[in-house]
C-alpha positions as CSV (number, residue, x, y, z in Angstrom):
1,M,0.0,0.0,0.0
2,L,1.0,3.6,-0.5
3,P,1.6,6.4,2.0
4,R,-1.5,8.4,2.8
5,G,-1.8,11.9,1.5
6,Q,-2.8,15.0,3.4
7,G,-6.6,15.1,4.0
8,D,-7.3,11.5,3.1
9,A,-9.7,9.6,5.4
10,M,-10.1,5.9,5.5
11,K,-13.6,4.6,5.3
12,T,-14.4,1.5,7.3
13,I,-17.3,-0.8,6.6
14,A,-18.3,-3.5,9.1
15,I,-20.2,-6.5,7.6
16,I,-22.0,-8.4,10.3
17,S,-24.7,-11.0,10.6
18,Q,-25.6,-13.2,13.6
19,K,-26.6,-16.0,11.1
20,G,-24.2,-18.2,9.2
21,G,-24.5,-18.4,5.5
22,A,-25.9,-14.9,5.0
23,G,-23.1,-14.0,2.6
24,K,-20.8,-11.8,4.7
25,T,-17.5,-13.0,3.0
26,T,-19.0,-12.9,-0.5
27,L,-20.1,-9.3,0.2
28,S,-16.7,-8.4,1.7
29,V,-14.5,-9.6,-1.1
30,H,-16.7,-8.3,-3.8
31,L,-17.0,-4.7,-2.4
32,A,-13.3,-4.6,-1.5
33,T,-12.4,-5.8,-5.0
34,A,-14.7,-3.2,-6.5
35,A,-12.9,-0.5,-4.6
36,A,-9.5,-1.9,-5.6
37,L,-10.5,-2.0,-9.3
38,A,-11.7,1.6,-9.0
39,G,-8.2,2.7,-7.8
40,H,-8.6,2.7,-4.0
41,N,-6.2,1.1,-1.5
42,A,-8.6,-1.5,-0.3
43,A,-8.1,-4.0,2.5
44,I,-10.1,-6.7,4.4
45,I,-9.6,-7.6,8.0
46,D,-10.9,-11.2,8.4
47,L,-12.2,-11.6,12.0
48,D,-13.9,-14.9,11.4
49,P,-11.9,-17.9,12.8
50,Q,-12.9,-19.9,9.8
51,G,-10.7,-17.5,7.7
52,T,-12.8,-17.7,4.5
53,A,-11.8,-14.3,3.3
54,A,-8.1,-15.0,4.2
55,S,-8.2,-18.2,2.2
56,W,-9.7,-16.4,-0.8
57,G,-6.9,-13.9,-0.5
58,D,-4.3,-16.7,-0.5
59,R,-5.8,-18.0,-3.8
60,R,-5.9,-14.5,-5.3
61,Q,-3.2,-13.6,-7.8
62,A,-3.8,-9.8,-7.7
63,E,-2.1,-7.9,-5.0
64,T,-5.2,-6.0,-4.0
65,P,-7.3,-6.0,-1.9
66,E,-5.0,-7.0,0.9
67,V,-6.5,-9.5,3.3
68,V,-5.3,-9.8,6.9
69,S,-6.5,-12.3,9.5
70,G,-7.0,-10.9,12.9
71,Q,-8.6,-11.3,16.3
72,A,-11.2,-9.0,17.8
73,A,-8.8,-8.1,20.7
74,R,-6.3,-6.7,18.2
75,L,-8.9,-4.9,16.0
76,S,-7.9,-1.4,16.9
77,V,-4.2,-2.2,16.2
78,L,-5.1,-3.8,12.9
79,I,-7.2,-0.8,11.9
80,E,-4.4,1.6,12.8
81,A,-1.9,-0.4,10.8
82,A,-4.2,-0.5,7.7
83,Q,-4.6,3.3,7.9
84,A,-0.8,3.8,8.4
85,N,-0.2,1.7,5.3
86,G,-2.4,3.8,3.2
87,A,-5.7,2.0,3.1
88,D,-8.6,4.3,2.3
89,F,-11.3,1.6,2.1
90,L,-11.4,-1.1,4.8
91,I,-13.8,-4.0,5.2
92,L,-14.3,-5.8,8.5
93,D,-15.5,-9.3,7.8
94,T,-16.9,-10.7,11.1
95,A,-17.9,-14.1,12.3
96,P,-21.4,-15.3,12.9
97,N,-22.7,-15.6,16.5
98,A,-19.9,-13.5,17.9
99,D,-21.7,-10.6,19.5
100,Q,-18.8,-8.8,21.1
101,T,-16.6,-9.1,18.0
102,A,-19.4,-7.9,15.8
103,L,-20.3,-5.1,18.2
104,R,-16.7,-3.9,18.4
105,A,-16.4,-4.0,14.6
106,A,-19.6,-2.0,14.2
107,Q,-18.5,0.6,16.7
108,T,-15.3,1.3,14.8
109,A,-17.0,1.4,11.4
110,D,-18.4,4.3,9.5
111,V,-21.3,2.2,8.3
112,V,-22.6,-1.3,9.0
113,L,-23.9,-3.7,6.3
114,I,-26.0,-6.6,7.2
115,P,-26.3,-9.3,4.5
116,C,-29.5,-11.3,4.7
117,R,-31.2,-13.9,2.5
118,A,-34.9,-13.4,1.8
119,A,-35.9,-16.6,3.5
120,T,-38.2,-16.8,6.5
121,F,-35.6,-18.1,9.0
122,D,-33.1,-15.5,7.9
123,L,-35.5,-12.7,8.1
124,E,-36.7,-13.9,11.6
125,A,-33.1,-14.1,12.8
126,I,-32.0,-10.6,11.6
127,Q,-33.4,-8.7,14.6
128,A,-30.4,-9.6,16.8
129,T,-28.0,-8.1,14.2
130,L,-30.1,-5.0,13.8
131,T,-30.0,-4.5,17.5
132,L,-26.2,-4.7,17.4
133,G,-26.2,-1.9,14.8
134,Q,-28.4,0.2,17.0
135,L,-26.1,-0.4,20.0
136,A,-23.1,0.7,18.0
137,Q,-25.0,3.9,17.0
138,K,-23.8,3.7,13.4
139,P,-25.8,3.8,10.2
140,S,-26.8,0.2,9.4
141,F,-28.3,-1.1,6.2
142,V,-29.6,-4.6,5.3
143,V,-28.2,-5.9,2.0
144,L,-30.6,-8.5,0.6
145,N,-28.6,-11.3,-0.8
146,A,-29.1,-14.4,-3.0
147,I,-32.4,-13.2,-4.3
148,P,-34.0,-15.4,-7.0
149,P,-33.8,-13.4,-10.3
150,R,-37.1,-12.2,-11.8
151,S,-39.1,-12.8,-8.6
152,G,-40.9,-10.5,-6.2
153,I,-39.3,-12.1,-3.1
154,G,-36.7,-9.4,-2.7
155,R,-39.2,-6.6,-2.9
156,E,-41.5,-8.3,-0.4
157,A,-38.6,-8.9,2.0
158,S,-37.5,-5.2,1.6
159,E,-41.0,-4.0,2.4
160,G,-41.2,-6.3,5.4
161,L,-37.9,-5.2,6.8
162,T,-38.7,-1.5,6.2
163,S,-42.0,-1.9,8.1
164,Q,-40.0,-3.1,11.1
165,G,-37.9,0.0,11.0
166,A,-34.8,-1.4,9.2
167,K,-33.0,0.5,6.5
168,V,-32.5,-1.6,3.4
169,A,-29.9,-0.9,0.7
170,P,-31.6,0.0,-2.6
171,V,-29.4,-2.6,-4.5
172,M,-30.1,-6.3,-4.0
173,L,-27.7,-9.1,-4.9
174,S,-29.3,-11.9,-6.9
175,Q,-28.6,-15.6,-6.8
176,R,-26.1,-15.9,-9.7
177,A,-23.5,-18.5,-10.6
178,A,-20.8,-15.8,-11.1
179,F,-20.8,-15.0,-7.4
180,T,-19.9,-18.7,-6.7
181,H,-17.7,-19.5,-9.6
182,G,-15.7,-16.3,-9.5
183,V,-14.3,-16.8,-6.0
184,I,-13.0,-20.3,-6.6
185,D,-9.6,-19.1,-7.7
186,G,-9.5,-15.9,-5.8
187,R,-11.4,-13.7,-8.2
188,T,-14.8,-12.1,-7.9
189,A,-17.9,-11.9,-10.1
190,Q,-16.7,-8.6,-11.7
191,E,-13.5,-10.3,-12.7
192,F,-15.0,-13.7,-13.7
193,E,-17.7,-12.1,-15.8
194,P,-17.1,-8.4,-16.2
195,D,-20.2,-7.7,-18.3
196,G,-22.5,-10.0,-16.4
197,K,-25.4,-9.1,-14.2
198,A,-23.6,-10.0,-11.0
199,A,-20.8,-7.6,-11.8
200,E,-23.5,-4.9,-12.5
201,E,-25.2,-5.5,-9.2
202,I,-21.9,-5.2,-7.3
203,G,-21.0,-2.0,-9.2
204,D,-24.3,-0.5,-8.3
205,L,-24.0,-1.5,-4.7
206,Y,-20.5,-0.2,-4.5
207,A,-21.5,3.2,-6.0
208,W,-24.3,3.5,-3.5
209,L,-22.0,2.7,-0.6
210,C,-19.5,5.3,-1.7
211,G,-22.3,7.8,-1.6
212,I,-23.3,6.7,1.9
213,V,-19.7,7.0,3.4
214,G,-18.8,10.1,1.4
215,M,-16.1,8.5,-0.7
216,P,-15.4,9.1,-4.4
217,T,-16.1,6.0,-6.5
218,C,-12.7,6.3,-8.1
219,G,-9.5,6.3,-6.1
220,R,-6.0,7.7,-6.8
221,V,-3.7,4.7,-6.5
222,R,-0.4,5.7,-8.3
223,K,1.1,3.4,-10.8
224,A,4.6,2.2,-10.0
225,A,7.3,4.0,-11.9
């Protein structure tokens, strides 16, 4: 990573969910890669003991985004190190069922994203995660994930969550093969199928997120001489 310039401010996004299989790591690696491809110094801190994001980073041939494994107890040190090394877009990928870790991540973030599938059990289980976002007193948004294409399920889930007082991101991620196949060798959907629908959805979600945190969509990573 490159030294930080005057006036730069790192944006930190915590991705939390108290339910396994919600798509936290998928969301983490895709958003971080979107930022890296746009010219930002992007990084991921993998706080999940399973190390799924870190394993993806090990398989990845591109140098960015950088993925670091860490423990919740060292989170503040890891964030400071990322900032000192020039990161301007940082994702915190948390473990499921780790209330204190998730809360600490949410408290240190600029915004919290909560991935959620539009299935009954997932929607019923999301309240605990929404409560964590409220306790952290940070803007929190549900990102509906793995929505069947060409169905009204996503819209119905969004309306139901909104009626409960939750904020829902305007971009949903559909259930597409590119999200699964792209990560096998350390890539993402936007690299596996750049002109595909999955890449388009990630691009739209990334652009929306940049607006939420007040960060330009394009970064200023300098090319090596």
